[in-house]
C-alpha positions in Angstrom: -146.4 127.0 16.8 -149.5 125.3 18.1 -151.5 127.2 20.6 -151.2 126.3 24.4 -154.2 124.1 25.4 -154.5 126.2 28.7 -154.8 129.3 26.6 -157.3 127.9 24.3 -159.3 126.7 27.2 -159.1 130.1 28.9 -160.3 131.8 25.7 -163.2 129.3 25.3 -164.3 129.8 28.8 -164.2 133.6 28.4 -166.5 133.4 25.4 -169.1 131.3 27.3 -168.8 133.7 30.3 -169.2 136.8 28.1 -172.2 135.2 26.3 -173.7 134.3 29.7 -173.4 137.9 30.6 -175.0 139.0 27.4 -178.3 137.3 28.4 -178.7 139.6 31.4 -180.9 142.3 29.9 -183.1 139.8 28.2 -183.7 137.8 31.3 -184.6 140.9 33.2 -186.9 142.2 30.6 -188.6 138.9 30.2 -189.5 138.4 33.9 -190.5 142.0 34.2 -192.6 142.3 31.0 -194.4 138.9 31.6 -195.6 139.9 35.1 -195.7 143.7 35.1 -199.2 144.2 33.8 -200.8 141.3 35.8 -199.2 142.6 39.1 -200.2 146.2 38.5 -203.8 145.1 37.6 -204.1 143.1 40.7 -202.9 146.0 42.8 -205.7 148.2 41.3 -203.6 150.4 39.1 -205.7 152.5 36.7 -205.5 151.3 33.3 -204.4 154.7 32.0 -201.2 154.4 34.2 -200.3 150.8 33.6 -197.3 151.6 31.4 -196.0 154.2 33.8 -193.2 152.0 35.1 -191.7 151.7 31.6 -191.3 155.4 31.2 -188.1 155.7 33.2 -185.9 153.6 31.0 -186.2 155.4 27.8 -185.5 158.8 29.4 -182.5 157.4 31.4 -181.3 155.7 28.3 -181.2 158.8 26.2 -178.4 160.1 28.3 -177.1 157.1 30.1 -176.3 154.9 27.3 -173.7 157.3 25.5 -172.1 157.8 29.1 -171.9 154.2 29.8 -170.5 153.5 26.4 -167.7 156.1 27.1 -167.1 154.9 30.6 -166.8 151.2 29.4 -164.1 152.1 26.9 -162.1 154.0 29.6 -162.6 151.8 32.7 -163.5 148.4 31.4 -166.8 146.5 30.9 -167.0 144.2 33.9 -167.5 146.7 36.7 -170.5 148.1 34.9 -172.0 144.7 34.3 -171.6 143.8 37.9 -172.9 147.1 39.2 -176.1 147.2 36.9 -176.6 143.5 37.6 -176.8 144.1 41.2 -178.9 147.2 40.9 -181.3 145.2 38.7 -181.5 142.5 41.3 -182.3 145.0 44.0 -185.1 146.3 41.8 -186.5 142.7 41.5 -186.3 142.3 45.3 -188.1 145.7 45.8 -191.1 144.5 43.7 -191.2 141.1 45.5 -191.1 142.9 49.0 -193.3 145.8 48.1 -196.6 144.0 49.2 -195.3 144.1 52.8 -196.1 147.7 53.0 -199.5 148.4 54.6 -201.2 150.9 52.4 -202.2 149.9 48.9 -201.2 153.1 47.3 -197.8 152.8 48.9 -197.5 149.3 47.5 -198.4 150.5 44.1 -195.9 153.4 44.2 -193.2 151.2 45.5 -193.9 148.6 42.8 -193.8 151.2 40.1 -190.6 152.9 41.2 -188.8 149.5 41.7 -189.9 148.4 38.3 -188.4 151.5 36.9 -185.0 151.0 38.6 -184.9 147.4 37.4 -185.7 148.4 33.8 -183.3 151.2 33.7 -180.5 148.7 35.0 -181.6 146.2 32.3 -181.4 148.8 29.6 -177.9 150.1 30.6 -176.7 146.5 30.7 -177.0 146.2 26.9 -173.8 148.3 26.2 -171.3 146.8 28.5 -172.5 143.3 27.9 -172.4 143.6 24.2 -168.9 145.3 24.3 -167.5 142.4 26.3 -168.6 139.9 23.8 -167.1 142.1 20.9 -163.8 142.3 23.0 -163.7 138.4 23.2 -165.1 137.4 19.7 -163.1 139.3 17.2 -165.3 138.7 14.3 -168.3 141.2 14.6 -170.7 138.9 12.7 -169.9 135.9 15.0 -170.3 138.3 18.0 -173.8 139.4 16.9 -174.9 135.7 16.6 -173.4 135.0 20.0 -175.4 137.9 21.5 -178.5 137.0 19.8 -178.5 133.3 20.6 -177.5 133.9 24.3 -180.2 136.4 24.7 -182.7 134.0 23.1 -181.7 131.2 25.6 -181.9 133.6 28.4 -185.5 134.6 27.4 -186.5 130.9 27.0 -185.1 129.9 30.4 -186.7 133.0 32.1 -190.2 132.1 30.5 -189.8 128.6 31.7 -189.3 129.8 35.1 -192.2 132.2 35.0 -194.6 129.4 33.9 -193.4 127.2 36.7 -194.1 129.7 39.5 -197.5 131.1 38.3 -199.4 132.6 40.1 -196.6 133.2 42.7 -195.4 136.2 41.2 -193.3 137.2 44.1 -191.3 133.9 43.9 -190.4 134.8 40.3 -188.9 138.2 41.3 -187.0 136.7 44.2 -185.3 134.1 42.0 -184.6 136.8 39.3 -183.3 139.1 42.0 -180.9 136.4 43.2 -179.9 135.3 39.5 -179.1 138.7 38.2 -176.2 139.5 40.3 -174.8 136.0 40.1 -174.8 136.0 36.3 -173.2 139.5 36.5 -170.4 138.3 38.6 -169.6 135.5 36.1 -168.3 138.3 33.9 -165.3 138.7 36.2 -164.0 135.4 34.8 -163.6 137.0 31.5 -159.9 138.1 30.7 -161.0 141.5 29.4 -158.6 143.4 27.1 -156.5 146.2 28.7 -157.4 149.9 28.4 -154.8 150.5 25.6 -156.3 147.6 23.6 -159.8 149.0 24.1 -158.7 152.4 23.1 -157.1 151.0 20.0 -160.1 149.1 19.0 -162.4 152.1 19.6 -160.1 154.3 17.6 -160.2 151.7 14.7 -163.9 151.8 14.6 -164.5 155.6 15.0 -161.6 157.3 13.1 -160.6 156.9 9.5 -157.2 155.9 8.5 -157.0 157.5 5.2 -159.4 159.0 2.7 -159.5 158.6 -1.1 -162.2 160.4 -3.0 -165.3 159.4 -1.1 -164.0 156.2 0.5 -162.7 155.5 4.0 -160.4 152.5 4.3 -160.9 151.1 7.9 -158.5 148.5 9.3 -160.1 145.4 10.6 -159.6 141.6 10.3 -160.4 142.2 6.6 -160.1 145.5 4.8 -163.5 147.1 3.8 -164.3 150.0 1.9 -167.3 152.1 3.2 -169.0 154.9 1.3 -168.7 158.1 3.5 -171.0 160.2 1.3 -173.2 162.2 3.9 -176.2 161.3 2.0 -175.4 157.6 2.2 -174.6 157.9 5.9 -178.0 159.7 6.5 -179.7 156.7 4.7 -177.9 154.2 6.8 -178.9 156.1 9.9 -182.4 156.0 8.8 -182.3 152.2 8.2 -180.9 151.8 11.8 -183.5 154.1 13.2 -186.3 152.3 11.3 -185.2 149.0 12.6 -185.1 150.1 16.2 -188.2 152.1 16.1 -190.3 149.3 14.6 -188.7 146.8 17.0 -189.3 148.6 20.1 -192.9 149.6 19.1 -193.7 145.9 18.4 -192.0 144.8 21.6 -193.9 147.4 23.8 -197.1 146.5 22.2 -196.8 142.8 22.4 -194.5 141.7 25.2 -195.8 144.3 27.7 -199.5 143.7 27.2 -199.7 140.1 25.9 -200.2 138.4 29.3 -202.6 140.8 30.7 -204.7 141.0 27.5 -204.9 137.3 27.0 -205.7 136.7 30.6 -208.5 139.4 30.7 -210.1 139.0 27.3 -209.4 135.5 26.1 -209.8 133.7 29.4 -212.2 136.3 30.8 -210.6 136.3 34.2 -210.6 139.1 36.8 -207.2 139.9 38.3 -206.4 137.7 41.1 -208.6 134.8 39.9 -207.6 131.3 38.7 -208.9 132.1 35.3 -206.6 135.1 35.2 -203.6 133.0 36.2 -204.4 130.4 33.6 -204.5 133.2 31.0 -201.1 134.6 32.1 -199.6 131.0 31.9 -200.9 130.4 28.5 -199.7 133.8 27.3 -196.2 133.1 28.8 -196.3 129.7 26.9 -196.8 131.5 23.7 -194.1 133.9 24.5 -191.8 130.9 25.0 -192.5 129.6 21.5 -191.6 133.0 20.2 -188.3 133.0 22.2 -187.4 129.6 20.7 -187.8 131.2 17.3 -185.7 134.1 18.4 -182.9 131.5 19.2 -182.9 129.9 15.9 -182.9 133.3 14.1 -179.9 134.3 16.2 -177.7 131.8 14.4 -178.7 133.6 11.0 -178.9 137.1 12.1 -176.0 138.3 9.9 -177.6 136.5 6.8 -181.0 138.1 7.5 -179.5 141.6 7.7 -177.4 141.1 4.4 -180.8 139.8 2.8 -182.8 142.8 4.1 -180.3 145.5 3.4 -181.4 146.0 -0.1 -185.2 146.3 0.5 -184.6 148.5 3.6 -182.3 150.9 1.8 -185.0 151.1 -1.0 -187.8 151.7 1.6 -186.0 154.7 3.2 -185.1 156.2 -0.2 
């Protein structure tokens, strides 16, 4: 029998809303990363402490990510998306309102703490938003592309907004502080699977159904055989670790410092000057070009991973 048009429209709407929620972390990181260093430099933060606001998220993520993943499987994805989206929005508003404090050191401390809250919330949004897309899009390869493209579009839109408000940093944080909870609330429009379906999906991914020699047969849309040799599993873990390590090192070295370095050294502006603002705007434009490339590559993320799997395995051996 043909599927009901209303059911098809509901599924299509759910996919778009899930993809919209997937861009939340990237939107928050983009606005925060673009203006973090310029704001701290204008506040007179010592250069040795410029990266202090980004220390909270990795520490919280070490313990928070596994807990959030477990809780999402038992209590659903959407409540965590909404909760962390609201917390992130409050962090953005905290940065925007921090200059209202009288003492400069109080402003600097409040800015760093609110940045930390915002960054932690964005980091913890990764797990529930990606899990929601996986719930709605059955093919994991398609789900990966949906997430990559959605986050790329979120990054582009956030950078366009940043360029339009420079040098009014507070306006960028106010707009993002409003947008984050609204986008998070859109996830409530997704017909999420029941707890039993989530548990069945989790069990299918984590527990072997049978074992023959050194192979596990795992039930999915198409049956696949995965080598479970401990040595091979260790190599796979090293490949995953290498990708994440190099990715985060390059991200921290480029995104977090790009705007400040270009504004200071390329344009030769002092924090707070017109030259400094122009340098931040030019650097933001450069990041927008990179984000457009991110969107394009998102459509081919599975092909790229397939192509690079062989060289990466040879590298870690």
